C-alpha positions in Angstrom: 0.1 -0.1 0.1 1.5 3.6 -0.9 2.3 5.9 1.6 -0.4 8.7 1.6 1.3 11.1 4.3 1.5 14.9 2.8 4.9 15.3 2.0 6.0 19.0 3.7 7.3 21.1 1.2 9.9 24.0 1.7 8.8 27.4 2.9 8.7 29.5 -0.3 8.5 33.3 0.2 5.3 34.9 -2.0 6.8 36.0 -5.3 5.2 39.6 -4.5 6.8 39.8 -1.0 10.3 38.9 -2.7 9.6 41.7 -5.4 8.2 44.3 -2.8 11.8 44.1 -0.3 13.8 44.0 -3.4 12.7 47.4 -4.2 12.4 48.4 -0.9 16.0 48.3 -0.9 16.5 49.9 -4.3 14.8 52.8 -3.1 16.3 53.2 0.3 19.8 53.3 -1.5 18.0 56.3 -3.4 17.8 57.9 -0.4 13.8 57.3 0.1 12.6 57.7 3.8 11.0 54.4 5.3 7.6 56.2 5.5 8.2 56.9 1.3 8.9 53.5 0.6 6.0 52.4 2.5 3.6 54.1 0.9 5.3 52.9 -2.8 5.6 49.5 -1.7 2.4 49.2 0.1 3.8 48.4 3.7 1.5 49.2 5.9 3.8 51.9 8.1 7.8 53.0 8.2 8.4 50.1 10.9 7.4 47.7 8.2 9.0 48.7 5.3 12.6 48.9 7.3 11.8 45.4 9.0 11.7 44.1 5.1 14.4 46.5 3.8 16.5 44.8 7.1 15.5 41.1 6.3 16.1 41.1 2.7 19.9 42.7 3.1 20.1 39.5 5.7 18.7 37.2 3.6 20.6 37.8 0.1 23.7 39.6 -1.0 23.3 42.6 -1.8 25.9 44.4 -4.3 25.7 47.7 -2.5 25.2 46.4 1.2 28.5 48.1 2.6 27.6 51.2 1.0 23.7 51.1 2.4 25.5 50.6 5.5 27.7 53.3 5.4 25.1 55.7 4.7 23.0 54.5 7.2 25.6 54.8 9.7 26.0 58.5 8.9 22.6 59.3 9.0 22.7 57.9 12.3 25.4 60.0 13.1 23.8 63.1 11.6 20.6 62.1 13.5 22.9 61.6 17.0 25.1 65.1 16.5 
């Protein structure tokens, strides 16, 4: 008798979510604010946009990741000063 146990499939990301996150990273490297990115990409708020960007940066190797990190640190330095 054949095994009829359902097979567990690997977790797949929603294609739209992947595209939105990639666009959000691209927009962030273009100096858009998290509020602007949230509106343009359809995130509920800026915190959601930021989380998506951070997850995407951790998930994939981004060509400009070092540049983006330097820019983010410079922005934080200006805000703290």
